[in-house]
PyMOL CGO cylinders between C-alpha atoms (Angstrom):
from pymol import cmd
from pymol.cgo import CYLINDER

trace = [
    CYLINDER, -3.19, -61.74, -20.00, -2.85, -60.83, -16.36, 0.3, 1, 1, 1, 1, 1, 1,
    CYLINDER, -2.85, -60.83, -16.36, -3.21, -57.33, -17.38, 0.3, 1, 1, 1, 1, 1, 1,
    CYLINDER, -3.21, -57.33, -17.38, -6.83, -57.94, -19.01, 0.3, 1, 1, 1, 1, 1, 1,
    CYLINDER, -6.83, -57.94, -19.01, -7.75, -59.85, -16.07, 0.3, 1, 1, 1, 1, 1, 1,
    CYLINDER, -7.75, -59.85, -16.07, -7.34, -57.30, -13.64, 0.3, 1, 1, 1, 1, 1, 1,
    CYLINDER, -7.34, -57.30, -13.64, -8.59, -54.65, -16.02, 0.3, 1, 1, 1, 1, 1, 1,
    CYLINDER, -8.59, -54.65, -16.02, -11.85, -57.04, -15.93, 0.3, 1, 1, 1, 1, 1, 1,
    CYLINDER, -11.85, -57.04, -15.93, -11.82, -57.25, -12.41, 0.3, 1, 1, 1, 1, 1, 1,
    CYLINDER, -11.82, -57.25, -12.41, -11.35, -53.44, -12.01, 0.3, 1, 1, 1, 1, 1, 1,
    CYLINDER, -11.35, -53.44, -12.01, -14.56, -53.35, -14.05, 0.3, 1, 1, 1, 1, 1, 1,
    CYLINDER, -14.56, -53.35, -14.05, -16.37, -55.90, -12.43, 0.3, 1, 1, 1, 1, 1, 1,
    CYLINDER, -16.37, -55.90, -12.43, -16.12, -53.95, -8.79, 0.3, 1, 1, 1, 1, 1, 1,
    CYLINDER, -16.12, -53.95, -8.79, -16.54, -50.43, -10.23, 0.3, 1, 1, 1, 1, 1, 1,
    CYLINDER, -16.54, -50.43, -10.23, -20.36, -52.37, -12.04, 0.3, 1, 1, 1, 1, 1, 1,
    CYLINDER, -20.36, -52.37, -12.04, -20.87, -53.88, -8.33, 0.3, 1, 1, 1, 1, 1, 1,
    CYLINDER, -20.87, -53.88, -8.33, -20.28, -50.24, -6.61, 0.3, 1, 1, 1, 1, 1, 1,
    CYLINDER, -20.28, -50.24, -6.61, -22.91, -48.47, -9.51, 0.3, 1, 1, 1, 1, 1, 1,
    CYLINDER, -22.91, -48.47, -9.51, -25.46, -51.10, -9.10, 0.3, 1, 1, 1, 1, 1, 1,
    CYLINDER, -25.46, -51.10, -9.10, -25.40, -50.79, -4.97, 0.3, 1, 1, 1, 1, 1, 1,
    CYLINDER, -25.40, -50.79, -4.97, -25.06, -46.99, -5.36, 0.3, 1, 1, 1, 1, 1, 1,
    CYLINDER, -25.06, -46.99, -5.36, -28.14, -47.10, -7.31, 0.3, 1, 1, 1, 1, 1, 1,
    CYLINDER, -28.14, -47.10, -7.31, -30.41, -49.50, -5.52, 0.3, 1, 1, 1, 1, 1, 1,
    CYLINDER, -30.41, -49.50, -5.52, -29.42, -47.62, -2.29, 0.3, 1, 1, 1, 1, 1, 1,
    CYLINDER, -29.42, -47.62, -2.29, -30.10, -44.59, -3.78, 0.3, 1, 1, 1, 1, 1, 1,
    CYLINDER, -30.10, -44.59, -3.78, -33.96, -45.34, -5.38, 0.3, 1, 1, 1, 1, 1, 1,
    CYLINDER, -33.96, -45.34, -5.38, -36.67, -43.50, -4.28, 0.3, 1, 1, 1, 1, 1, 1,
    CYLINDER, -36.67, -43.50, -4.28, -39.24, -46.56, -4.58, 0.3, 1, 1, 1, 1, 1, 1,
    CYLINDER, -39.24, -46.56, -4.58, -36.41, -48.41, -2.09, 0.3, 1, 1, 1, 1, 1, 1,
    CYLINDER, -36.41, -48.41, -2.09, -36.54, -45.00, 0.14, 0.3, 1, 1, 1, 1, 1, 1,
    CYLINDER, -36.54, -45.00, 0.14, -40.11, -44.89, 0.01, 0.3, 1, 1, 1, 1, 1, 1,
    CYLINDER, -40.11, -44.89, 0.01, -40.30, -48.60, 1.31, 0.3, 1, 1, 1, 1, 1, 1,
    CYLINDER, -40.30, -48.60, 1.31, -38.04, -48.30, 3.94, 0.3, 1, 1, 1, 1, 1, 1,
    CYLINDER, -38.04, -48.30, 3.94, -39.71, -45.47, 5.56, 0.3, 1, 1, 1, 1, 1, 1,
    CYLINDER, -39.71, -45.47, 5.56, -43.06, -47.26, 5.43, 0.3, 1, 1, 1, 1, 1, 1,
    CYLINDER, -43.06, -47.26, 5.43, -41.43, -50.05, 7.48, 0.3, 1, 1, 1, 1, 1, 1,
    CYLINDER, -41.43, -50.05, 7.48, -40.17, -47.22, 9.75, 0.3, 1, 1, 1, 1, 1, 1,
    CYLINDER, -40.17, -47.22, 9.75, -43.56, -45.91, 10.21, 0.3, 1, 1, 1, 1, 1, 1,
    CYLINDER, -43.56, -45.91, 10.21, -41.82, -42.61, 8.87, 0.3, 1, 1, 1, 1, 1, 1,
    CYLINDER, -41.82, -42.61, 8.87, -43.48, -39.77, 6.82, 0.3, 1, 1, 1, 1, 1, 1,
    CYLINDER, -43.48, -39.77, 6.82, -41.69, -39.93, 3.07, 0.3, 1, 1, 1, 1, 1, 1,
    CYLINDER, -41.69, -39.93, 3.07, -43.25, -38.17, -0.12, 0.3, 1, 1, 1, 1, 1, 1,
    CYLINDER, -43.25, -38.17, -0.12, -42.50, -39.42, -3.83, 0.3, 1, 1, 1, 1, 1, 1,
    CYLINDER, -42.50, -39.42, -3.83, -43.48, -37.39, -6.58, 0.3, 1, 1, 1, 1, 1, 1,
    CYLINDER, -43.48, -37.39, -6.58, -42.50, -36.09, -10.23, 0.3, 1, 1, 1, 1, 1, 1,
    CYLINDER, -42.50, -36.09, -10.23, -43.28, -32.41, -10.18, 0.3, 1, 1, 1, 1, 1, 1,
    CYLINDER, -43.28, -32.41, -10.18, -42.57, -31.94, -13.53, 0.3, 1, 1, 1, 1, 1, 1,
    CYLINDER, -42.57, -31.94, -13.53, -45.11, -34.35, -14.77, 0.3, 1, 1, 1, 1, 1, 1,
    CYLINDER, -45.11, -34.35, -14.77, -48.80, -34.05, -13.96, 0.3, 1, 1, 1, 1, 1, 1,
    CYLINDER, -48.80, -34.05, -13.96, -50.28, -37.18, -14.99, 0.3, 1, 1, 1, 1, 1, 1,
    CYLINDER, -50.28, -37.18, -14.99, -47.77, -39.44, -12.79, 0.3, 1, 1, 1, 1, 1, 1,
    CYLINDER, -47.77, -39.44, -12.79, -49.75, -40.26, -9.50, 0.3, 1, 1, 1, 1, 1, 1,
    CYLINDER, -49.75, -40.26, -9.50, -47.69, -39.35, -6.42, 0.3, 1, 1, 1, 1, 1, 1,
    CYLINDER, -47.69, -39.35, -6.42, -46.81, -41.91, -3.67, 0.3, 1, 1, 1, 1, 1, 1,
    CYLINDER, -46.81, -41.91, -3.67, -46.80, -40.83, 0.22, 0.3, 1, 1, 1, 1, 1, 1,
    CYLINDER, -46.80, -40.83, 0.22, -46.10, -43.08, 3.01, 0.3, 1, 1, 1, 1, 1, 1,
    CYLINDER, -46.10, -43.08, 3.01, -46.66, -41.78, 6.89, 0.3, 1, 1, 1, 1, 1, 1,
    CYLINDER, -46.66, -41.78, 6.89, -47.17, -43.71, 10.10, 0.3, 1, 1, 1, 1, 1, 1,
    CYLINDER, -47.17, -43.71, 10.10, -46.70, -46.99, 7.80, 0.3, 1, 1, 1, 1, 1, 1,
    CYLINDER, -46.70, -46.99, 7.80, -49.94, -46.58, 5.73, 0.3, 1, 1, 1, 1, 1, 1,
    CYLINDER, -49.94, -46.58, 5.73, -49.18, -45.76, 1.55, 0.3, 1, 1, 1, 1, 1, 1,
    CYLINDER, -49.18, -45.76, 1.55, -51.59, -42.87, 0.73, 0.3, 1, 1, 1, 1, 1, 1,
    CYLINDER, -51.59, -42.87, 0.73, -51.70, -42.54, -3.38, 0.3, 1, 1, 1, 1, 1, 1,
    CYLINDER, -51.70, -42.54, -3.38, -52.66, -39.02, -5.24, 0.3, 1, 1, 1, 1, 1, 1,
    CYLINDER, -52.66, -39.02, -5.24, -53.99, -38.22, -8.47, 0.3, 1, 1, 1, 1, 1, 1,
    CYLINDER, -53.99, -38.22, -8.47, -53.37, -34.80, -9.69, 0.3, 1, 1, 1, 1, 1, 1,
    CYLINDER, -53.37, -34.80, -9.69, -55.30, -32.77, -11.94, 0.3, 1, 1, 1, 1, 1, 1,
    CYLINDER, -55.30, -32.77, -11.94, -54.43, -29.93, -14.04, 0.3, 1, 1, 1, 1, 1, 1,
    CYLINDER, -54.43, -29.93, -14.04, -56.42, -26.88, -13.98, 0.3, 1, 1, 1, 1, 1, 1,
    CYLINDER, -56.42, -26.88, -13.98, -55.91, -22.87, -14.14, 0.3, 1, 1, 1, 1, 1, 1,
    CYLINDER, -55.91, -22.87, -14.14, -55.60, -20.06, -11.27, 0.3, 1, 1, 1, 1, 1, 1,
    CYLINDER, -55.60, -20.06, -11.27, -55.51, -16.61, -11.98, 0.3, 1, 1, 1, 1, 1, 1,
    CYLINDER, -55.51, -16.61, -11.98, -52.11, -16.35, -13.41, 0.3, 1, 1, 1, 1, 1, 1,
    CYLINDER, -52.11, -16.35, -13.41, -51.14, -20.21, -14.74, 0.3, 1, 1, 1, 1, 1, 1,
    CYLINDER, -51.14, -20.21, -14.74, -52.03, -23.38, -15.18, 0.3, 1, 1, 1, 1, 1, 1,
    CYLINDER, -52.03, -23.38, -15.18, -51.54, -25.77, -12.01, 0.3, 1, 1, 1, 1, 1, 1,
    CYLINDER, -51.54, -25.77, -12.01, -52.42, -28.67, -10.36, 0.3, 1, 1, 1, 1, 1, 1,
    CYLINDER, -52.42, -28.67, -10.36, -56.04, -27.91, -8.70, 0.3, 1, 1, 1, 1, 1, 1,
    CYLINDER, -56.04, -27.91, -8.70, -57.55, -31.09, -7.43, 0.3, 1, 1, 1, 1, 1, 1,
    CYLINDER, -57.55, -31.09, -7.43, -55.70, -33.96, -6.13, 0.3, 1, 1, 1, 1, 1, 1,
    CYLINDER, -55.70, -33.96, -6.13, -57.67, -37.54, -5.22, 0.3, 1, 1, 1, 1, 1, 1,
    CYLINDER, -57.67, -37.54, -5.22, -56.19, -38.87, -2.77, 0.3, 1, 1, 1, 1, 1, 1,
    CYLINDER, -56.19, -38.87, -2.77, -56.75, -43.00, -1.28, 0.3, 1, 1, 1, 1, 1, 1,
    CYLINDER, -56.75, -43.00, -1.28, -55.03, -46.05, 0.10, 0.3, 1, 1, 1, 1, 1, 1,
    CYLINDER, -55.03, -46.05, 0.10, -55.06, -49.77, -1.33, 0.3, 1, 1, 1, 1, 1, 1,
    CYLINDER, -55.06, -49.77, -1.33, -54.43, -50.78, 2.27, 0.3, 1, 1, 1, 1, 1, 1,
    CYLINDER, -54.43, -50.78, 2.27, -57.59, -49.16, 3.76, 0.3, 1, 1, 1, 1, 1, 1,
    CYLINDER, -57.59, -49.16, 3.76, -57.34, -51.81, 7.15, 0.3, 1, 1, 1, 1, 1, 1,
    CYLINDER, -57.34, -51.81, 7.15, -53.43, -50.14, 8.08, 0.3, 1, 1, 1, 1, 1, 1,
    CYLINDER, -53.43, -50.14, 8.08, -55.75, -47.11, 8.84, 0.3, 1, 1, 1, 1, 1, 1,
    CYLINDER, -55.75, -47.11, 8.84, -56.73, -48.04, 11.99, 0.3, 1, 1, 1, 1, 1, 1,
    CYLINDER, -56.73, -48.04, 11.99, -55.46, -45.86, 15.04, 0.3, 1, 1, 1, 1, 1, 1,
    CYLINDER, -55.46, -45.86, 15.04, -55.34, -43.35, 12.43, 0.3, 1, 1, 1, 1, 1, 1,
    CYLINDER, -55.34, -43.35, 12.43, -56.69, -39.75, 13.81, 0.3, 1, 1, 1, 1, 1, 1,
    CYLINDER, -56.69, -39.75, 13.81, -57.88, -36.82, 12.48, 0.3, 1, 1, 1, 1, 1, 1,
    CYLINDER, -57.88, -36.82, 12.48, -55.19, -35.10, 13.24, 0.3, 1, 1, 1, 1, 1, 1,
    CYLINDER, -55.19, -35.10, 13.24, -52.93, -37.17, 11.15, 0.3, 1, 1, 1, 1, 1, 1,
    CYLINDER, -52.93, -37.17, 11.15, -55.11, -37.06, 7.88, 0.3, 1, 1, 1, 1, 1, 1,
    CYLINDER, -55.11, -37.06, 7.88, -54.43, -32.96, 8.45, 0.3, 1, 1, 1, 1, 1, 1,
    CYLINDER, -54.43, -32.96, 8.45, -50.75, -33.57, 8.93, 0.3, 1, 1, 1, 1, 1, 1,
    CYLINDER, -50.75, -33.57, 8.93, -50.80, -35.75, 5.12, 0.3, 1, 1, 1, 1, 1, 1,
    CYLINDER, -50.80, -35.75, 5.12, -53.07, -32.78, 3.77, 0.3, 1, 1, 1, 1, 1, 1,
    CYLINDER, -53.07, -32.78, 3.77, -50.91, -30.11, 5.30, 0.3, 1, 1, 1, 1, 1, 1,
    CYLINDER, -50.91, -30.11, 5.30, -47.89, -31.61, 3.21, 0.3, 1, 1, 1, 1, 1, 1,
    CYLINDER, -47.89, -31.61, 3.21, -49.53, -32.12, 0.34, 0.3, 1, 1, 1, 1, 1, 1,
    CYLINDER, -49.53, -32.12, 0.34, -50.70, -28.48, -0.18, 0.3, 1, 1, 1, 1, 1, 1,
    CYLINDER, -50.70, -28.48, -0.18, -46.79, -27.74, 0.91, 0.3, 1, 1, 1, 1, 1, 1,
    CYLINDER, -46.79, -27.74, 0.91, -46.67, -29.17, -2.63, 0.3, 1, 1, 1, 1, 1, 1,
    CYLINDER, -46.67, -29.17, -2.63, -49.25, -27.94, -4.34, 0.3, 1, 1, 1, 1, 1, 1,
    CYLINDER, -49.25, -27.94, -4.34, -50.76, -25.05, -2.70, 0.3, 1, 1, 1, 1, 1, 1,
    CYLINDER, -50.76, -25.05, -2.70, -53.46, -24.13, -5.17, 0.3, 1, 1, 1, 1, 1, 1,
    CYLINDER, -53.46, -24.13, -5.17, -54.80, -27.77, -5.07, 0.3, 1, 1, 1, 1, 1, 1,
    CYLINDER, -54.80, -27.77, -5.07, -58.00, -28.83, -3.37, 0.3, 1, 1, 1, 1, 1, 1,
    CYLINDER, -58.00, -28.83, -3.37, -57.77, -32.60, -1.60, 0.3, 1, 1, 1, 1, 1, 1,
    CYLINDER, -57.77, -32.60, -1.60, -60.76, -34.72, -2.24, 0.3, 1, 1, 1, 1, 1, 1,
    CYLINDER, -60.76, -34.72, -2.24, -60.47, -38.22, 0.25, 0.3, 1, 1, 1, 1, 1, 1,
    CYLINDER, -60.47, -38.22, 0.25, -61.99, -41.26, -1.05, 0.3, 1, 1, 1, 1, 1, 1,
    CYLINDER, -61.99, -41.26, -1.05, -63.24, -43.79, 1.04, 0.3, 1, 1, 1, 1, 1, 1,
    CYLINDER, -63.24, -43.79, 1.04, -62.75, -44.80, 3.96, 0.3, 1, 1, 1, 1, 1, 1,
    CYLINDER, -62.75, -44.80, 3.96, -61.03, -41.41, 4.54, 0.3, 1, 1, 1, 1, 1, 1,
    CYLINDER, -61.03, -41.41, 4.54, -63.48, -39.45, 3.88, 0.3, 1, 1, 1, 1, 1, 1,
    CYLINDER, -63.48, -39.45, 3.88, -65.86, -41.40, 6.25, 0.3, 1, 1, 1, 1, 1, 1,
    CYLINDER, -65.86, -41.40, 6.25, -63.52, -39.43, 8.93, 0.3, 1, 1, 1, 1, 1, 1,
    CYLINDER, -63.52, -39.43, 8.93, -63.61, -36.45, 7.84, 0.3, 1, 1, 1, 1, 1, 1,
    CYLINDER, -63.61, -36.45, 7.84, -67.30, -36.25, 6.88, 0.3, 1, 1, 1, 1, 1, 1,
    CYLINDER, -67.30, -36.25, 6.88, -67.94, -37.87, 10.60, 0.3, 1, 1, 1, 1, 1, 1,
    CYLINDER, -67.94, -37.87, 10.60, -66.26, -34.36, 12.13, 0.3, 1, 1, 1, 1, 1, 1,
    CYLINDER, -66.26, -34.36, 12.13, -68.14, -32.10, 10.26, 0.3, 1, 1, 1, 1, 1, 1,
    CYLINDER, -68.14, -32.10, 10.26, -71.18, -33.76, 11.03, 0.3, 1, 1, 1, 1, 1, 1,
    CYLINDER, -71.18, -33.76, 11.03, -69.99, -33.45, 14.76, 0.3, 1, 1, 1, 1, 1, 1,
    CYLINDER, -69.99, -33.45, 14.76, -68.96, -29.89, 15.02, 0.3, 1, 1, 1, 1, 1, 1,
    CYLINDER, -68.96, -29.89, 15.02, -72.47, -28.73, 13.43, 0.3, 1, 1, 1, 1, 1, 1,
]
cmd.load_cgo(trace, "trace")
């Protein structure tokens, strides 16, 4: 009976350690932690084109929808729409910040054209009007 109790305690400890490991290594948790710390983090399943990617930069969470198309030699992600569900957190965001985010997306999807959704596109559009 004592051996059985020790075995059950041992199994419970292993299960607890496994659960803690899975919690710590969870990519969604890492994304939330990076958002809280105003750091950059890119969360994506590159093998699944239908699944949107998430990224955080300076405390703002962005979501990107990928669209498959053809390049010269293959099928690849050729268009990405990016938006945020938290436009109020964009306060203080500058054009250079958007260029950084765009550069990081293009590292993962070099053939893609990025389409920023409202209100982010207003900052990009206003910069092209002032340069004309």
